[in-house]
C-alpha positions as CSV (number, residue, x, y, z in Angstrom):
1,M,11.6,-12.0,0.5
2,S,15.0,-11.4,2.1
3,S,16.7,-14.5,3.2
4,T,18.0,-12.7,6.2
5,E,17.2,-14.5,9.4
6,P,16.6,-12.5,12.4
7,S,17.7,-13.4,16.0
8,R,15.1,-15.6,17.9
9,A,14.8,-12.8,20.5
10,F,13.8,-10.2,17.9
11,L,11.5,-12.4,15.9
12,A,8.6,-12.0,18.3
13,P,9.1,-9.3,21.1
14,D,6.1,-10.4,22.7
15,H,5.6,-8.3,25.8
16,G,2.4,-9.9,26.9
17,P,-1.0,-8.3,27.0
18,G,-1.0,-4.6,27.8
19,Q,2.6,-4.8,28.9
20,G,5.7,-2.8,27.7
21,E,6.3,0.3,25.6
22,L,6.8,0.0,21.9
23,S,10.3,0.8,20.7
24,Y,11.2,2.9,17.6
25,L,14.8,2.3,17.8
26,R,15.4,-0.3,15.1
27,T,13.4,-1.8,12.2
28,A,11.8,-5.3,12.1
29,P,13.6,-7.9,10.0
30,R,13.0,-7.3,6.4
31,H,11.5,-10.8,5.4
32,L,8.7,-10.2,7.8
33,V,7.3,-7.2,6.0
34,D,8.4,-8.4,2.4
35,R,10.8,-5.6,1.9
36,S,14.3,-5.9,0.6
37,A,15.7,-2.4,1.4
38,I,16.1,-1.7,5.2
39,A,15.1,2.0,4.4
40,D,11.7,1.0,3.4
41,V,10.9,-1.0,6.6
42,L,8.4,1.1,8.6
43,I,7.6,-1.3,11.4
44,T,10.0,-0.9,14.4
45,D,8.3,-3.2,17.3
46,W,5.3,-5.3,18.0
47,Q,3.5,-7.0,20.8
48,R,0.4,-9.0,21.3
49,T,-2.3,-7.5,23.5
50,G,-5.1,-10.1,23.2
51,A,-6.0,-13.3,21.2
52,D,-6.4,-11.5,17.9
53,T,-5.2,-8.0,18.8
54,F,-1.8,-6.4,18.6
55,F,0.3,-3.1,19.0
56,L,2.7,-2.4,16.4
57,G,5.1,0.6,16.2
58,T,6.0,2.4,12.9
59,Q,8.2,5.4,12.4
60,W,7.4,7.7,9.4
61,P,10.7,9.6,8.1
62,R,10.0,13.3,7.3
63,G,11.6,12.9,3.9
64,H,10.9,9.3,2.6
65,A,12.5,8.7,-0.9
66,F,9.2,7.8,-2.6
67,Y,6.6,8.7,-0.1
68,A,7.6,12.2,0.1
69,P,5.6,14.8,2.1
70,I,2.5,16.4,0.3
71,A,3.1,20.0,-0.5
72,G,6.0,20.2,1.9
73,A,3.6,20.1,4.9
74,W,1.9,16.7,5.4
75,Y,3.1,13.1,5.6
76,D,2.0,11.2,2.7
77,P,-1.3,9.2,3.5
78,L,0.0,6.2,1.5
79,L,2.5,5.7,4.5
80,A,-0.5,4.6,6.3
81,A,-1.3,2.1,3.6
82,E,2.1,0.6,3.5
83,S,2.3,0.6,7.3
84,L,-0.8,-1.5,7.4
85,R,0.4,-3.7,4.5
86,Q,3.6,-4.4,6.5
87,A,1.8,-4.9,9.8
88,S,-0.5,-7.7,8.6
89,L,2.3,-9.6,6.9
90,L,4.3,-9.4,10.3
91,V,1.3,-10.4,12.3
92,G,0.4,-13.3,10.0
93,Q,3.9,-14.7,10.0
94,T,4.7,-14.1,13.6
95,Y,1.4,-15.1,15.4
96,Y,-0.6,-17.2,13.0
97,G,2.2,-19.6,11.7
98,I,2.0,-18.5,8.0
99,P,5.3,-19.8,6.6
100,R,7.8,-18.0,4.6
101,G,7.3,-18.6,0.8
102,H,3.6,-18.1,0.9
103,Q,2.3,-15.4,-1.4
104,W,0.2,-12.5,-0.2
105,V,-2.2,-11.1,-2.6
106,V,-4.2,-8.0,-1.6
107,G,-7.9,-8.2,-2.2
108,E,-8.9,-4.9,-0.5
109,L,-7.2,-2.1,1.2
110,D,-9.0,1.2,2.8
111,I,-7.5,4.0,4.6
112,E,-8.9,7.1,6.1
113,V,-6.8,9.9,7.8
114,V,-7.2,13.2,9.7
115,P,-5.2,15.9,7.9
116,A,-4.2,17.8,10.9
117,A,-2.6,14.7,12.5
118,L,-0.4,14.2,9.3
119,L,1.5,17.6,9.6
120,L,5.3,17.4,9.7
121,G,6.8,18.0,13.0
122,S,10.4,18.5,14.1
123,R,11.3,14.8,14.3
124,P,10.0,11.5,12.4
125,A,6.4,10.6,13.4
126,E,6.2,7.7,15.8
127,I,2.9,5.8,14.9
128,R,1.3,3.2,17.0
129,L,-0.9,0.7,15.1
130,E,-3.8,-0.9,17.2
131,V,-4.5,-4.0,15.1
132,A,-7.3,-6.3,15.3
133,R,-7.2,-9.6,13.1
134,S,-10.6,-11.1,12.0
135,P,-10.5,-14.9,11.7
136,D,-11.7,-16.2,8.2
137,P,-14.8,-18.4,9.1
138,D,-14.0,-21.1,6.5
139,T,-10.2,-21.4,7.1
140,G,-9.5,-20.4,10.5
141,A,-6.5,-18.6,11.9
142,G,-3.6,-20.1,10.1
143,A,-2.6,-21.0,6.5
144,G,-3.2,-24.7,7.0
145,A,-1.4,-27.7,5.2
146,G,-1.2,-26.2,1.8
147,A,-4.6,-24.4,1.7
148,A,-5.2,-20.9,0.9
149,T,-6.5,-18.7,3.6
150,V,-7.8,-15.2,3.9
151,M,-6.4,-12.6,6.4
152,T,-8.2,-9.5,7.2
153,V,-6.6,-6.7,9.6
154,E,-8.2,-3.6,10.9
155,A,-6.3,-0.9,12.5
156,E,-6.3,2.5,14.1
157,L,-3.3,4.6,13.9
158,L,-2.2,7.1,16.7
159,R,0.6,9.4,16.8
160,D,3.0,10.4,19.5
161,D,0.6,11.6,22.2
162,D,-2.2,9.5,21.2
163,A,-3.5,11.9,18.5
164,F,-5.7,9.8,16.1
165,V,-4.2,9.9,12.7
166,G,-6.6,7.6,10.9
167,A,-7.9,4.1,10.4
168,G,-7.3,1.2,7.8
169,R,-8.6,-2.2,6.7
170,I,-6.7,-4.7,4.5
171,S,-7.8,-8.1,3.4
172,L,-5.3,-10.5,1.8
173,D,-5.4,-13.9,0.2
174,V,-2.6,-16.0,1.6
175,L,-1.5,-18.7,-0.9
176,P,0.9,-21.5,-0.4
177,P,3.4,-21.9,-3.3
178,A,1.5,-24.6,-5.3
179,A,-1.9,-22.7,-4.9
180,Y,-0.2,-19.6,-6.2
181,A,1.6,-21.5,-9.0
182,G,-2.1,-22.7,-10.0
183,L,-3.3,-19.2,-9.8
184,R,-0.7,-17.6,-12.1
185,G,-0.3,-20.7,-14.4
186,D,2.2,-19.9,-17.3
187,R,2.7,-16.3,-15.9
188,L,4.3,-17.4,-12.7
189,G,7.5,-15.5,-12.4
190,P,8.7,-12.2,-14.2
191,P,7.9,-12.0,-17.8
192,A,10.6,-12.2,-20.4
193,G,10.0,-8.8,-21.8
194,L,8.0,-5.7,-21.1
195,P,6.5,-3.1,-23.6
196,P,8.2,0.2,-23.6
197,L,7.1,2.8,-21.1
198,P,4.5,5.3,-22.3
199,E,5.5,9.1,-22.3
200,A,5.0,10.1,-18.8
201,L,2.7,13.2,-17.6
202,P,4.4,16.2,-16.5
203,P,5.3,15.4,-12.9
204,P,3.8,18.6,-11.4
205,V,0.4,17.5,-12.8
206,V,0.5,14.4,-10.7
207,G,2.1,15.8,-7.6
208,R,5.7,14.4,-8.3
209,L,9.1,16.0,-8.7
210,D,10.9,13.1,-10.5
211,V,9.6,11.8,-13.8
212,R,10.8,8.5,-12.7
213,D,8.1,8.4,-10.0
214,V,5.3,9.3,-12.6
215,V,3.0,6.2,-13.0
216,L,0.6,7.6,-15.5
217,G,1.4,7.9,-19.2
218,V,-0.2,9.1,-22.4
219,P,-2.1,6.1,-23.8
220,A,-0.9,4.7,-27.0
221,G,-2.1,6.4,-30.1
222,R,-2.9,9.6,-28.3
223,S,-0.9,12.6,-28.9
224,G,-2.6,15.0,-26.4
225,R,-2.9,14.9,-22.6
226,G,-6.5,15.7,-22.3
227,G,-9.2,13.8,-20.6
228,H,-9.1,11.4,-17.6
229,T,-7.7,8.3,-19.1
230,W,-4.1,7.3,-19.0
231,Q,-1.8,4.2,-19.5
232,L,-0.1,2.8,-16.4
233,R,3.7,3.1,-16.4
234,V,5.1,-0.1,-15.2
235,D,8.9,0.3,-14.4
236,P,10.3,-3.0,-12.6
237,S,13.5,-1.1,-12.0
238,H,11.8,1.4,-9.7
239,P,13.5,0.9,-6.3
240,A,10.6,1.6,-4.2
241,L,7.6,0.3,-6.0
242,F,9.5,-2.8,-7.1
243,D,11.5,-3.5,-4.1
244,H,12.1,-7.1,-5.4
245,P,11.2,-9.0,-8.6
246,M,7.5,-9.4,-9.1
247,D,5.4,-11.4,-11.5
248,H,2.5,-8.7,-11.4
249,V,1.8,-5.3,-10.7
250,P,2.3,-4.7,-6.9
251,A,-0.9,-3.1,-5.0
252,M,1.2,-0.1,-3.8
253,L,1.8,0.8,-7.6
254,L,-2.0,0.6,-8.1
255,L,-2.7,2.8,-5.2
256,E,0.0,5.3,-6.3
257,A,-1.8,5.4,-9.7
258,A,-5.1,6.1,-8.0
259,R,-3.6,9.0,-6.0
260,Q,-1.9,10.5,-9.2
261,A,-5.1,10.1,-11.1
262,A,-7.1,12.0,-8.5
263,Q,-4.4,14.7,-8.5
264,A,-4.4,14.9,-12.3
265,V,-8.1,15.5,-12.3
266,C,-7.7,18.2,-9.6
267,A,-4.7,20.0,-11.2
268,P,-3.6,22.7,-11.0
269,Y,-4.8,22.7,-7.4
270,R,-2.7,20.4,-5.0
271,V,-4.8,17.8,-3.0
272,L,-4.3,15.6,-0.1
273,P,-6.0,12.2,-0.1
274,V,-8.0,11.7,3.1
275,E,-9.9,8.5,2.0
276,V,-8.8,5.8,-0.3
277,R,-10.9,2.6,-0.6
278,S,-9.6,0.1,-3.0
279,A,-10.6,-3.4,-4.4
280,F,-8.0,-5.6,-6.3
281,H,-10.2,-7.8,-8.4
282,R,-7.3,-9.9,-10.1
283,P,-3.5,-9.7,-10.6
284,V,-2.5,-6.9,-13.0
285,E,-0.1,-8.3,-15.6
286,L,3.2,-6.5,-16.2
287,D,3.4,-7.1,-19.9
288,L,-0.1,-6.0,-20.9
289,A,-1.3,-2.4,-21.2
290,C,-3.3,-1.2,-18.3
291,H,-5.6,1.6,-18.7
292,I,-6.4,4.0,-15.8
293,A,-9.7,6.1,-15.9
294,A,-10.8,8.8,-13.4
295,T,-14.3,10.0,-12.9
296,P,-15.1,12.9,-10.6
297,L,-18.3,12.2,-8.6
298,P,-21.0,14.8,-8.2
299,Q,-20.6,17.3,-5.2
300,Q,-23.5,18.4,-3.0
301,D,-21.8,21.7,-2.4
302,A,-18.6,23.4,-3.1
303,A,-17.3,22.9,0.3
304,E,-17.0,19.2,0.0
305,D,-13.9,17.4,-0.5
306,T,-13.7,16.0,-4.1
307,A,-14.6,12.3,-4.6
308,I,-13.0,10.6,-7.6
309,R,-13.4,7.0,-8.9
310,V,-10.4,5.5,-10.4
311,T,-10.4,2.2,-12.3
312,A,-7.9,0.0,-13.9
313,S,-8.6,-2.4,-16.8
314,Q,-6.6,-4.8,-19.0
315,N,-8.1,-6.2,-22.3
316,G,-11.3,-4.7,-21.3
317,T,-11.8,-6.3,-18.0
318,L,-11.9,-4.6,-14.7
319,V,-8.8,-5.4,-12.6
320,F,-8.9,-2.7,-9.9
321,D,-10.9,0.2,-8.7
322,S,-10.8,2.8,-6.0
323,L,-12.7,5.6,-4.5
324,V,-10.2,8.6,-3.7
325,V,-11.6,11.5,-1.5
326,A,-9.2,14.3,-1.8
327,A,-8.9,17.6,0.2
328,L,-7.5,20.7,-1.2
329,C,-4.1,21.7,0.3
330,D,-4.5,25.2,2.0
């Protein structure tokens, strides 16, 4: 996290329950959302509206460097996932006393969006997150004195004139430094070396323009590109997916892999993910090959959106799975 300290006035712009308008004029302090680059901070303002409820403002740029528009017409739905991730970290630190230095490990992350509400407009979208935090029954509201806790946040997303954009849910394990060190053991900290990147799939197959943004590669020992299995491409120098050094694959990289896998299954048709439900079973190691597999699920009729199950495994162990529901881009 960034070492930049915000002013006390900006640390918690708490307008009181139901009072004050959210501002979209400046970004939140970087360390509150675990971002190093100011350009990747989506949260702009926040206020408490009840004991465990909050409003947060986010602004989605029309041309994000990584979460670029889908087919030139829709905001990337993964902006909703990243907004929810940032919101949960900010709420946890600002209102529940979770100290800096604790590690946040995503356990589950679900989003569902309305395509019509994601259409690009003439200015950046101003999104209000209406957030509710569910206290963990075993550990209470805060991180406690050296104990791990669970933080679960649900949110509805509303745009501009209160148009419903979608909803999401995220559950995170919040680990003090000692607990995280115990979890990671000798894998604490970035590994000394990484295997070479596998050959990337052609960017158009996964809905990308730049090969550097392709996270699916041809598995080792395979010369063709057929089938629905790939090797995860892990590039710690990627400026968006690895905003700062990590000792495991970040959750947003796995979500991107799920999205790209769904797009590859549906190619040459371009699709818009409208629902993504994901479970992160264990940390995905940077220095071990990670295999991504996608399986289209049966459809009741041709008019239904396509549902695809995407899994990630390392050394034969399931580490991540996701259900992606994708609508055709008209």
